[in-house]
SETOR-803976 format. One record per residue: x negated, y, z of N, C-alpha, C, CB in turn; residue in one letter. Coordinates in Angstrom, 3 decimals. Atoms other than C-alpha are relative to their C-alpha. Glycine has a CB too. Layout:
N
R, X, Y, Z, X, Y, Z, X, Y, Z, X, Y, Z, A
...
***
This chain:
191
R, 0.023, -0.403, 1.396, -82.509, 69.212, 130.455, 1.438, 0.154, -0.492, -0.781, -1.031, -0.867, M
R, -1.345, -0.290, 0.463, -79.453, 70.748, 128.809, 0.285, -0.530, -1.395, 0.232, 1.469, 0.027, R
R, -0.199, 0.456, 1.374, -79.975, 69.284, 125.350, 0.327, -1.481, 0.005, -1.251, 0.278, -0.867, V
R, -0.380, 1.389, 0.224, -78.217, 66.085, 124.451, 0.275, -0.125, -1.492, 1.259, -0.427, 0.874, H
R, -0.171, -0.080, 1.448, -78.832, 65.887, 120.701, 0.939, -1.051, -0.582, -1.325, -0.120, -0.657, P
R, -0.901, 1.035, 0.516, -76.762, 62.716, 120.333, 1.464, 0.283, 0.331, -0.394, -1.356, 0.560, N
R, -1.362, -0.374, -0.353, -73.693, 64.361, 121.864, 0.734, 0.494, -1.248, 0.003, 1.086, 1.106, K
R, -0.760, -0.326, 1.204, -70.913, 64.936, 119.345, -0.043, 1.480, -0.355, 1.426, -0.427, 0.173, K
R, -0.053, -1.434, 0.333, -70.792, 68.742, 119.626, -0.828, 0.819, 0.974, 1.451, 0.502, 0.000, A
R, 0.838, -0.896, -0.790, -73.779, 70.401, 121.244, 0.143, 1.405, -0.574, -1.500, -0.464, -0.001, I
R, -0.077, -1.387, 0.453, -73.901, 74.189, 121.022, -1.396, 0.617, -0.028, 0.940, 0.825, 0.914, R
R, 1.258, -0.728, 0.133, -76.809, 76.251, 119.791, 0.314, 1.471, -0.162, -0.839, -0.526, -1.199, A
R, -0.041, -1.431, 0.283, -77.312, 79.985, 119.892, -1.108, 0.265, -0.999, -0.169, 0.875, 1.310, L
R, 0.957, -0.324, 1.049, -78.991, 80.827, 116.599, -0.228, 1.499, -0.023, 0.493, -0.499, -1.378, G
R, 0.337, -1.423, -0.055, -80.813, 84.155, 116.560, -0.898, 0.367, -1.180, -0.697, 0.350, 1.342, I
R, 0.799, -0.532, 1.111, -82.141, 86.161, 113.604, 0.136, 1.513, 0.020, 0.458, -0.595, -1.388, A
R, -0.016, -1.459, -0.013, -82.841, 89.805, 112.855, -0.216, 0.579, -1.377, -1.049, 0.526, 0.940, E
R, 0.183, -0.729, 1.249, -82.988, 92.402, 110.135, -0.531, 1.389, 0.331, 1.333, 0.086, -0.811, S
R, 0.567, -1.331, -0.220, -85.071, 95.573, 109.902, -0.813, 0.409, -1.220, -0.882, 0.027, 1.280, F
R, 1.011, -0.536, 0.905, -87.220, 97.789, 107.762, -1.095, 0.588, 0.875, 0.600, 1.081, -0.992, R
R, 1.104, -0.516, -0.825, -90.645, 98.891, 108.983, 0.193, 1.454, 0.376, -1.316, -0.158, -0.728, R
R, -0.245, -1.406, -0.313, -89.409, 102.481, 108.932, 1.085, 0.175, 1.066, 0.395, 0.751, -1.262, T
R, -1.035, -0.058, -1.040, -86.580, 101.643, 111.395, -0.654, 0.100, 1.376, 0.926, -1.247, -0.070, D
R, 0.454, 0.018, -1.394, -86.991, 102.355, 115.102, 0.298, -1.331, 0.657, 0.655, 1.125, 0.793, R
R, -0.437, 1.254, -0.608, -85.083, 99.205, 116.052, 0.448, -0.980, -1.074, 1.137, 0.250, 1.005, F
R, -0.569, 1.039, 0.855, -84.278, 95.916, 114.399, 1.388, -0.339, 0.522, -0.911, -1.271, -0.039, S
R, -1.336, 0.472, -0.389, -80.732, 94.569, 114.451, -0.098, -1.507, 0.151, 1.113, 0.408, -1.060, R
R, 0.082, 1.427, -0.292, -80.544, 91.143, 116.060, 1.414, -0.527, 0.145, -0.843, -0.279, 1.289, I
R, -1.301, 0.659, -0.132, -77.579, 88.799, 115.740, -0.205, -1.385, 0.581, 0.733, -0.081, -1.369, A
R, -0.008, 1.350, -0.555, -76.861, 85.668, 117.726, 1.336, -0.644, -0.290, -0.283, 0.016, 1.519, G
R, -1.216, 0.736, 0.327, -74.338, 83.047, 116.654, 0.029, -1.285, 0.809, 0.084, -0.302, -1.520, V
R, -0.211, 1.264, -0.697, -73.031, 80.307, 118.930, 0.730, -0.912, -0.977, 0.816, 0.191, 1.349, V
R, -0.597, 0.959, 0.927, -72.314, 77.273, 116.773, -0.090, -1.393, 0.605, -0.701, 0.047, -1.389, M
R, 0.001, 1.405, -0.405, -71.322, 73.736, 117.623, -0.629, -0.832, -1.107, 1.443, -0.497, 0.314, R
R, 0.647, 0.841, 1.005, -73.077, 70.871, 115.857, 0.987, -0.537, -1.031, -0.711, -1.155, 0.672, S
R, -0.971, 0.309, 1.055, -69.817, 70.184, 114.019, 0.251, 1.236, -0.868, 1.331, -0.507, 0.615, D
R, 0.092, -1.221, 0.806, -70.522, 73.662, 112.523, 1.144, 0.985, 0.201, -0.066, -0.365, -1.432, L
R, -1.013, -0.985, -0.367, -67.696, 75.524, 114.208, -0.700, 1.161, 0.695, 1.104, -0.627, 0.919, V
R, 0.543, -1.197, -0.650, -68.716, 79.109, 115.047, 0.840, 0.269, 1.230, -0.007, 1.241, -0.966, V
R, -0.675, -0.047, -1.293, -67.887, 79.631, 118.687, -0.279, 1.291, 0.760, -0.417, -1.180, 0.839, D
R, 0.287, -1.278, -0.644, -69.110, 83.166, 119.448, -1.166, 0.682, -0.678, -0.293, -0.193, 1.486, G
R, 1.144, -0.744, 0.523, -71.610, 85.856, 118.590, -0.329, 1.156, 0.922, 0.279, 0.512, -1.424, F
R, 0.487, -1.103, -0.811, -73.632, 88.647, 120.140, -1.006, 0.782, -0.834, -0.637, -0.509, 1.335, V
R, 0.975, -0.838, 0.703, -75.719, 91.563, 118.878, -0.963, 0.613, 1.000, 0.707, 1.106, -0.817, F
R, 1.006, -0.663, -0.814, -78.871, 93.165, 120.202, -0.948, 0.768, -0.899, -0.770, -1.014, 0.864, G
R, 1.004, -0.718, 0.775, -81.884, 95.157, 119.132, -1.334, -0.096, 0.727, 0.412, 1.488, -0.220, R
R, 1.352, -0.033, -0.551, -85.633, 95.241, 119.617, -0.774, 1.069, -0.750, -0.707, -1.399, -0.109, A
R, 0.793, -1.069, 0.612, -88.151, 97.967, 118.922, -0.893, -0.576, -1.096, -0.856, 0.731, 1.067, R
R, 0.866, 0.408, 1.104, -89.863, 97.582, 115.562, -1.442, 0.307, 0.384, 0.394, 0.724, -1.334, V
R, 1.397, -0.144, -0.398, -93.548, 96.997, 116.342, -0.208, 0.032, 1.502, -0.562, 1.237, -0.594, G
R, 0.075, -0.100, -1.459, -92.768, 96.921, 120.071, -0.423, -1.286, 0.685, 1.320, 0.421, 0.539, G
R, 0.328, 1.168, -0.823, -93.262, 94.435, 122.873, 1.193, -0.422, 0.848, -1.206, 0.300, 0.901, N
R, -1.209, 0.266, -0.784, -89.657, 93.978, 123.999, 0.847, -1.142, -0.542, 0.835, 1.237, 0.065, D
R, -0.784, 1.070, 0.610, -88.570, 90.920, 121.977, 0.568, -0.964, 1.040, -0.854, -0.763, -0.996, A
R, -0.455, 0.974, -1.000, -88.370, 88.557, 124.955, 1.120, 0.576, 0.850, -1.166, -0.437, 0.898, T
R, -1.053, -0.596, -0.832, -86.349, 90.958, 127.104, 1.265, 0.257, -0.818, -0.494, 1.315, 0.633, S
R, -1.179, -0.225, 0.849, -84.044, 91.817, 124.175, 0.784, -1.288, -0.191, -0.417, 0.567, -1.366, A
R, -0.690, 1.273, 0.202, -83.251, 88.157, 123.524, 0.603, -0.522, 1.298, -0.958, -1.033, -0.579, L
R, -0.529, 0.399, -1.300, -82.813, 87.450, 127.234, 1.299, 0.755, 0.300, -1.044, 0.257, 1.112, T
R, -1.229, -0.796, -0.219, -80.278, 90.310, 127.491, 1.151, -0.511, -0.864, -0.261, 1.495, -0.309, R
R, -1.054, 0.517, 0.881, -78.361, 88.948, 124.513, 0.602, -1.285, 0.561, -0.555, -0.252, -1.413, M
R, -0.490, 1.265, -0.565, -78.122, 85.495, 126.088, 0.866, 0.242, 1.226, -1.173, -0.915, 0.365, C
R, -0.762, -0.283, -1.225, -76.924, 86.927, 129.391, 1.338, 0.670, -0.305, -0.820, 0.888, 0.938, R
R, -1.252, -0.687, 0.353, -74.319, 89.150, 127.721, 1.068, -0.961, -0.528, -0.276, 1.076, -1.043, R
R, -0.976, 0.985, 0.483, -72.689, 86.064, 126.230, 0.844, -0.581, 1.136, -0.716, -1.129, -0.734, L
R, -0.688, 0.618, -1.147, -71.742, 84.781, 129.712, 0.491, -1.396, -0.355, 1.186, 0.875, 0.460, H
R, -0.349, 1.360, 0.417, -71.792, 81.221, 128.360, -0.921, -0.982, 0.702, -0.100, -0.160, -1.547, R
R, 0.829, 1.055, -0.577, -72.953, 78.178, 130.266, 0.108, -1.299, -0.791, 0.393, -0.242, 1.450, D
R, -0.149, 1.200, 0.821, -72.049, 75.747, 127.478, -0.968, -0.039, -1.182, 1.416, -0.095, -0.509, D
R, 1.012, 0.007, 1.050, -74.893, 76.717, 125.124, -1.124, -0.932, 0.449, -0.540, 1.453, -0.295, V
R, 0.991, 1.012, -0.333, -77.428, 73.876, 125.008, -1.429, 0.354, -0.397, 0.376, -1.273, -0.643, N
R, 1.337, -0.257, 0.525, -80.354, 75.340, 123.057, -0.013, 1.316, -0.771, -0.465, -1.163, -0.905, V
R, 0.192, -1.201, 0.806, -81.718, 78.530, 121.483, -0.809, -0.375, -1.239, -0.714, 1.126, 0.819, L
R, 0.706, 0.188, 1.263, -82.742, 78.362, 117.814, -0.346, 1.377, -0.534, 0.857, -0.816, -1.034, L
R, 0.432, -1.321, 0.437, -84.804, 81.374, 116.763, -0.610, -0.068, -1.389, -1.002, 0.593, 0.989, L
R, 0.656, -0.139, 1.292, -85.829, 82.492, 113.323, -1.367, 0.627, 0.245, 0.857, 0.863, -0.995, S
R, 1.362, -0.450, -0.265, -89.489, 82.757, 114.296, -0.211, 0.492, 1.412, -0.365, 1.077, -0.948, G
R, 0.388, -0.491, -1.326, -91.345, 83.672, 117.457, -0.570, 1.407, -0.077, -1.020, -0.940, 0.640, A
R, 0.505, -1.353, 0.197, -92.501, 86.976, 115.977, 1.045, 0.739, -0.811, -1.408, 0.010, -0.714, I
R, -1.087, -0.719, 0.659, -89.719, 89.400, 115.152, -0.350, 1.483, -0.081, 1.344, -0.208, 0.757, I
R, 0.063, -1.461, -0.024, -89.331, 93.085, 114.417, -1.409, 0.562, -0.188, 0.559, 0.500, 1.293, S
R, 1.332, -0.485, 0.342, -92.752, 93.666, 112.852, -0.970, -0.201, 1.159, 0.055, 1.477, -0.391, Y
R, 1.012, 0.402, -0.988, -95.075, 91.821, 115.234, 0.430, 0.220, 1.453, -1.275, 0.756, -0.253, Y
R, -0.529, -0.027, -1.350, -92.843, 91.961, 118.317, 0.094, -1.468, 0.433, 1.411, 0.750, 0.079, N
R, 0.175, 1.427, -0.289, -93.882, 88.603, 119.840, 0.926, -0.444, 1.132, -1.466, -0.300, 0.366, V
R, -0.870, 0.599, -1.010, -91.382, 86.442, 121.754, -0.848, -0.928, 0.871, 1.195, -0.780, -0.663, V
R, 0.624, 0.940, -0.932, -92.775, 84.743, 124.859, 1.006, -1.130, 0.203, -0.397, 0.697, 1.380, D
R, -1.016, 1.061, -0.007, -90.922, 81.461, 124.327, 0.109, -0.683, 1.354, -0.316, -1.035, -1.066, V
R, -0.059, 0.598, -1.339, -91.869, 80.062, 127.746, 0.818, 0.868, 0.953, -1.418, -0.203, 0.560, D
R, -0.748, -0.923, -0.853, -90.547, 83.161, 129.514, 1.481, 0.028, -0.385, -0.597, 1.414, -0.093, E
R, -1.390, 0.009, 0.457, -87.388, 83.179, 127.371, 0.713, -1.249, 0.488, 0.069, 0.086, -1.530, L
R, -0.589, 1.247, -0.483, -86.737, 79.545, 128.239, 0.235, 0.051, 1.506, -0.900, -1.187, -0.352, S
R, -0.117, -0.075, -1.463, -87.369, 80.171, 131.945, 1.116, 0.954, 0.423, -1.333, 0.449, 0.620, A
R, -0.993, -0.998, -0.402, -85.166, 83.279, 132.111, 1.422, -0.377, -0.400, -0.349, 1.336, -0.601, K
R, -1.345, 0.382, 0.445, -82.246, 81.764, 130.193, 0.405, -1.384, 0.489, 0.079, 0.044, -1.513, T
R, -0.285, 1.373, -0.398, -82.535, 78.215, 131.510, 0.291, -0.902, -1.191, 1.166, -0.027, 0.954, G
R, -0.285, 0.749, 1.221, -82.358, 76.995, 127.901, -1.283, -0.404, -0.714, 0.879, 0.823, -0.936, L
R, 1.114, 0.345, 0.869, -84.750, 75.086, 125.681, -0.017, 0.941, -1.201, 0.094, -1.474, -0.459, P
R, 0.155, -0.921, 1.122, -86.125, 77.239, 122.855, -0.740, -0.704, -1.134, -0.756, 1.285, 0.437, V
R, 0.632, 0.511, 1.212, -86.936, 76.150, 119.307, -0.125, 1.184, -0.961, 0.830, -1.196, -0.642, V
R, 0.262, -1.092, 0.944, -88.565, 78.871, 117.156, -0.430, -0.617, -1.313, -1.092, 0.990, 0.542, C
R, 0.238, 0.639, 1.289, -88.495, 77.901, 113.500, -0.672, 0.931, -0.996, 1.297, -0.499, -0.573, L
R, 0.574, -0.664, 1.166, -90.729, 78.963, 110.628, -0.060, -1.043, -1.107, -1.431, 0.610, 0.309, T
R, -0.248, 0.865, 1.146, -90.783, 77.515, 107.164, -1.204, -0.224, -0.900, 1.096, 0.565, -0.803, Y
R, 1.219, 0.160, 0.799, -94.341, 77.745, 105.791, -1.202, -0.096, 0.939, -0.175, 1.186, -1.005, R
R, 1.241, -0.023, -0.776, -97.815, 76.966, 107.068, -0.547, 1.433, 0.035, -1.056, -0.984, -0.608, P
R, 0.531, -1.346, -0.148, -99.644, 80.067, 108.293, -1.384, -0.068, 0.623, 0.941, 0.874, 0.854, S
R, 1.340, -0.050, -0.579, -103.230, 80.943, 109.080, -0.042, 0.883, 1.242, -1.002, 0.507, -1.030, S
R, -0.050, -0.820, -1.201, -102.105, 83.257, 111.882, 0.050, 1.488, -0.300, -1.184, -0.296, 0.866, G
R, -0.180, -1.448, 0.157, -101.732, 86.981, 112.496, -1.019, 0.814, 0.779, 1.384, 0.395, 0.434, I
R, 0.951, -0.700, -0.866, -104.712, 87.858, 114.698, -0.621, 1.212, -0.691, -1.098, -0.954, 0.448, A
R, 0.654, -1.113, 0.698, -106.457, 90.026, 112.099, 0.990, 1.131, -0.284, -0.631, -0.490, -1.315, E
R, -1.025, -1.022, 0.238, -103.223, 91.843, 111.205, 0.280, 0.809, 1.261, 1.294, -0.649, -0.499, S
R, -0.235, -0.701, -1.267, -102.667, 92.682, 114.870, -1.125, 0.986, 0.289, 0.134, -1.005, 1.158, L
R, 1.167, -0.851, -0.293, -106.189, 94.086, 115.257, -0.015, 1.274, -0.847, -1.293, -0.783, -0.235, R
R, 0.091, -1.148, 0.905, -105.849, 96.393, 112.276, 1.230, 0.895, 0.014, -0.236, -0.481, -1.391, T
R, -1.243, -0.769, 0.095, -102.284, 97.613, 112.791, 0.485, 0.610, 1.307, 1.063, -0.868, -0.535, R
R, -0.582, -0.425, -1.275, -101.699, 98.188, 116.512, -1.057, 0.439, 1.000, 0.824, -1.122, 0.595, F
R, 0.885, -0.463, -1.069, -103.373, 100.201, 119.265, 0.033, -0.985, 1.173, 0.410, 1.422, 0.471, A
R, -0.153, 0.960, -1.100, -102.025, 97.636, 121.770, -0.173, -1.440, -0.488, 1.377, 0.165, 0.664, D
R, 0.166, 1.309, 0.619, -103.223, 94.685, 119.674, -0.399, -1.075, 0.992, -1.024, 0.077, -1.090, W
R, 0.441, 1.005, -0.969, -104.775, 92.966, 122.707, 1.194, -0.623, 0.735, -0.973, 0.629, 1.012, E
R, -1.226, 0.503, -0.648, -101.357, 92.659, 124.405, 0.718, -0.952, -0.946, 0.945, 1.175, 0.411, V
R, -0.685, 0.827, 0.992, -99.793, 91.312, 121.224, -0.768, -1.290, -0.282, 0.195, 0.785, -1.297, K
R, 0.817, 1.180, 0.278, -102.696, 88.943, 120.569, 0.086, -1.009, 1.148, -1.463, 0.407, -0.238, L
R, -0.118, 0.907, -1.154, -102.497, 87.507, 124.103, 1.324, -0.748, -0.038, -0.124, 0.784, 1.325, A
R, -1.302, 0.660, 0.116, -98.776, 86.806, 123.642, 0.017, -0.994, -1.150, 1.105, 1.035, -0.191, L
R, 0.050, 0.880, 1.171, -99.401, 85.322, 120.201, -0.798, -1.267, 0.306, -0.618, 0.738, -1.205, Y
R, 0.822, 1.163, -0.320, -102.178, 83.049, 121.455, 0.676, -0.907, 1.025, -1.357, 0.446, 0.521, E
R, -0.742, 0.793, -0.990, -99.960, 81.931, 124.348, 1.004, -0.930, -0.675, 0.727, 0.923, 0.987, K
R, -0.962, 0.843, 0.717, -97.520, 80.548, 121.762, -0.583, -1.364, -0.348, 0.461, 0.697, -1.270, L
R, 0.632, 1.261, 0.366, -100.023, 77.855, 120.832, 0.295, -0.377, -1.446, 0.464, -1.107, 0.929, G
R, -0.171, 0.497, 1.371, -99.958, 75.778, 117.680, 1.466, -0.325, -0.284, -0.873, -1.250, -0.233, A
R, -1.344, 0.384, 0.415, -96.791, 75.197, 115.717, 0.047, -1.512, -0.209, 0.420, 0.752, -1.297, R
R, -0.220, 1.432, 0.146, -95.366, 71.692, 115.671, 0.773, -0.258, -1.282, 0.756, -0.575, 1.222, T
R, -0.774, 0.316, 1.203, -94.332, 70.297, 112.275, 1.144, -0.956, 0.338, -0.910, -0.617, -1.086, P
R, -1.164, 0.869, -0.166, -90.860, 68.756, 112.213, 0.478, -0.410, -1.383, 1.143, 0.713, 0.807, L
R, -0.496, 0.509, 1.270, -89.859, 66.548, 109.284, 1.480, -0.316, 0.151, -0.797, -1.256, -0.456, D
R, -1.453, 0.098, -0.126, -86.107, 66.832, 108.787, 0.577, -1.092, -0.902, 0.645, 1.340, -0.331, L
R, -0.680, 1.015, 0.814, -83.648, 64.297, 107.392, 0.321, 0.517, -1.399, 1.286, -0.453, 0.690, R
R, -0.243, -0.589, 1.316, -83.111, 66.705, 104.486, -1.213, -0.142, -0.916, 0.371, 1.472, 0.145, T
R, 1.220, 0.135, 0.777, -86.641, 65.898, 103.338, -0.910, 1.208, 0.100, 0.339, -0.247, -1.426, G
R, 0.796, -1.218, -0.166, -87.946, 69.336, 104.334, -0.789, -0.047, 1.291, 0.896, 1.239, -0.022, R
R, 0.809, -0.153, -1.205, -90.591, 70.248, 106.872, 0.142, 1.431, 0.490, -1.499, -0.356, -0.268, R
R, 0.021, -1.312, -0.647, -90.246, 73.137, 109.304, -1.097, -0.036, 1.056, 1.402, 0.364, 0.636, V
R, 1.033, -0.116, -1.029, -92.731, 74.406, 111.860, 0.644, 0.673, 1.200, -1.257, 0.811, -0.512, Y
R, -0.710, -0.479, -1.180, -91.624, 74.994, 115.423, -0.955, 0.293, 1.144, 1.037, -1.017, 0.440, A
R, 0.607, -0.235, -1.304, -92.824, 76.536, 118.620, 1.086, -0.334, 1.005, -0.540, 1.496, 0.166, R
R, -0.983, 0.588, -0.895, -91.116, 74.833, 121.524, -0.245, 0.401, 1.451, -0.015, -1.510, -0.130, L
R, 0.078, -0.204, -1.452, -90.358, 75.594, 125.170, 1.183, -0.726, 0.628, 0.006, 1.537, 0.378, A
R, -1.063, 0.703, -0.711, -88.389, 73.333, 127.485, 0.622, -1.141, -0.775, 1.057, 0.955, 0.371, G
R, -0.535, 1.080, 0.832, -87.889, 70.675, 124.806, -1.182, -0.690, -0.691, 1.042, 0.548, -1.057, I
R, 1.042, 0.755, 0.683, -89.998, 67.926, 123.270, 0.210, -0.025, -1.502, -0.055, -1.411, 0.533, G
R, -0.016, 0.028, 1.464, -90.794, 67.416, 119.616, 1.153, -0.835, -0.557, -1.317, -0.543, -0.520, R
R, -1.047, 0.871, 0.545, -88.399, 64.497, 119.030, 1.393, 0.576, 0.221, -0.089, -1.382, 0.629, D
R, -1.305, -0.627, -0.257, -85.467, 66.248, 120.708, 0.205, 1.227, -0.879, 0.126, 0.393, 1.478, E
R, -0.105, -1.191, 0.852, -86.211, 69.455, 118.805, 0.347, -0.397, -1.434, -1.320, 0.806, 0.026, A
R, -0.310, 0.467, 1.358, -86.207, 67.561, 115.499, 1.455, -0.459, -0.099, -0.947, -1.149, -0.405, R
R, -1.397, 0.463, 0.010, -82.879, 65.936, 116.398, 0.969, 1.182, 0.021, 0.272, -0.926, 1.208, M
R, -0.858, -1.181, -0.063, -81.389, 69.333, 117.260, 0.043, 0.694, -1.354, -0.493, 0.974, 1.085, V
R, 0.034, -0.677, 1.302, -82.550, 70.949, 114.017, 0.710, -0.847, -1.044, -1.458, 0.283, -0.438, V
R, -0.711, 0.891, 0.922, -81.333, 67.889, 112.071, 1.513, 0.111, 0.158, -0.437, -1.444, 0.221, D
R, -1.448, -0.090, -0.246, -77.910, 68.250, 113.713, 0.608, 1.241, -0.642, 0.281, 0.009, 1.502, A
R, -0.520, -1.264, 0.526, -77.601, 71.794, 112.341, -0.460, 0.319, -1.423, -0.407, 1.118, 0.906, F
R, 0.501, -0.255, 1.351, -79.429, 71.552, 108.988, 0.824, -0.799, -1.010, -1.508, -0.366, -0.111, A
R, -0.828, 0.667, 1.002, -76.933, 70.772, 106.230, -0.808, -0.397, -1.215, 1.148, 0.894, -0.419, L
R, 0.841, 0.219, 1.169, -79.394, 71.077, 103.399, -1.235, 0.871, 0.155, 0.763, 0.322, -1.332, Q
R, 1.195, -0.822, -0.068, -82.896, 72.397, 103.023, -0.573, 0.083, 1.395, 0.296, 1.372, -0.498, G
R, 0.749, -0.201, -1.242, -84.790, 73.832, 105.976, 0.747, 0.757, 1.078, -1.252, 0.716, -0.296, S
R, -0.619, -0.924, -0.944, -82.420, 76.278, 107.620, 1.083, -0.651, 0.852, 0.583, 1.164, -0.742, Y
R, -1.064, 0.401, -0.915, -80.391, 75.415, 110.697, 1.137, 1.013, -0.156, -0.513, -0.072, 1.497, A
R, -1.155, -0.859, 0.277, -76.898, 76.809, 110.152, 0.179, 1.149, 0.995, 1.242, -0.832, -0.011, E
R, -0.162, -1.153, -0.902, -76.748, 78.918, 113.368, -0.970, 1.136, -0.329, -0.202, -0.438, 1.450, P
R, 0.994, -1.009, 0.360, -79.939, 80.725, 112.281, 0.375, 0.657, -1.329, -1.411, -0.631, -0.087, V
R, -0.384, -0.541, 1.307, -78.732, 81.117, 108.686, 1.156, 0.983, 0.134, 0.385, -1.135, -0.960, R
R, -1.160, -0.876, -0.190, -75.396, 82.612, 109.790, -0.406, 1.242, 0.800, 1.148, -0.759, 0.723, V
R, 0.480, -1.161, -0.769, -77.138, 84.855, 112.354, -0.752, 0.963, -0.907, -0.911, -0.452, 1.168, A
R, 0.736, -0.867, 0.934, -79.421, 86.154, 109.603, 0.978, 0.787, -0.882, -0.964, -0.845, -0.887, R
R, -1.008, -0.699, 0.806, -76.386, 86.998, 107.439, 0.663, 1.114, 0.794, 1.060, -0.983, -0.503, L
R, -0.621, -1.018, -0.854, -74.753, 88.852, 110.345, -0.962, 1.160, 0.279, 0.461, -0.628, 1.326, L
R, 0.982, -1.050, -0.285, -77.954, 90.747, 111.196, -0.189, 0.895, -1.216, -1.349, -0.616, 0.424, A
R, 0.162, -0.781, 1.228, -78.384, 91.824, 107.570, 1.228, 0.889, -0.260, -0.239, -0.940, -1.202, R
R, -1.216, -0.780, 0.201, -74.757, 92.939, 107.344, 0.069, 1.166, 0.987, 1.239, -0.894, 0.146, A
R, -0.012, -1.056, -1.015, -75.030, 94.898, 110.588, -1.043, 1.066, -0.337, -0.268, -0.590, 1.409, R
R, 1.042, -0.947, 0.391, -78.271, 96.505, 109.402, 0.466, 0.849, -1.162, -1.292, -0.733, -0.367, H
R, -0.499, -0.757, 1.175, -76.739, 97.494, 106.064, 1.109, 0.943, 0.404, 0.506, -0.957, -1.100, A
R, -1.113, -0.844, -0.453, -73.629, 98.843, 107.807, -0.513, 1.198, 0.787, 0.980, -0.813, 0.862, D
R, 0.516, -1.101, -0.810, -75.613, 100.924, 110.298, -0.874, 0.931, -0.828, -0.791, -0.540, 1.190, Q
R, 0.812, -0.851, 0.869, -77.964, 102.188, 107.598, 0.877, 0.900, -0.876, -0.914, -0.861, -0.880, A
R, -0.910, -0.767, 0.857, -74.966, 103.387, 105.572, 0.679, 1.139, 0.753, 1.056, -0.919, -0.594, A
R, -0.682, -1.051, -0.780, -73.614, 105.521, 108.444, -0.950, 1.051, 0.488, 0.722, -0.598, 1.179, T
***
């Protein structure tokens, strides 16, 4: 296991994205941040809006970093780019990193939305069902987040998120990645 949440400065790769449903591709940003909140690198990628390439897109981003000091992946959700489902087990296996996918509200699921919106809904539904139930994590900030985990247990995942959550629910690597993704999306939309 590569995660040592009690270590003074573990590194997380926080990943978030930005898109509009009318876009062909979403803009994905990854931020390497130490638990002492020093930004230590970044990477950009893209995934097809409504596609099935989220896992391969995130795997490519991790590999392009050429970093063996990253301890954990923190994702802003396991479903990105308009129902492009991340296979968290495959992502963990291909990168050799534990994966923590964070969401911030309870949800009744997306099965019905998949059936009514996509011709390939069965593929998406199978990936979604493979994710399993979300695990609630109660943070030291007093907030609760919901996580899908691969390669890491609940207690370690909570410790990791606690190490990066200054206030509220958002882990800083994910928050900064979201800001970068939005800026990149706005910049590319303007050109």
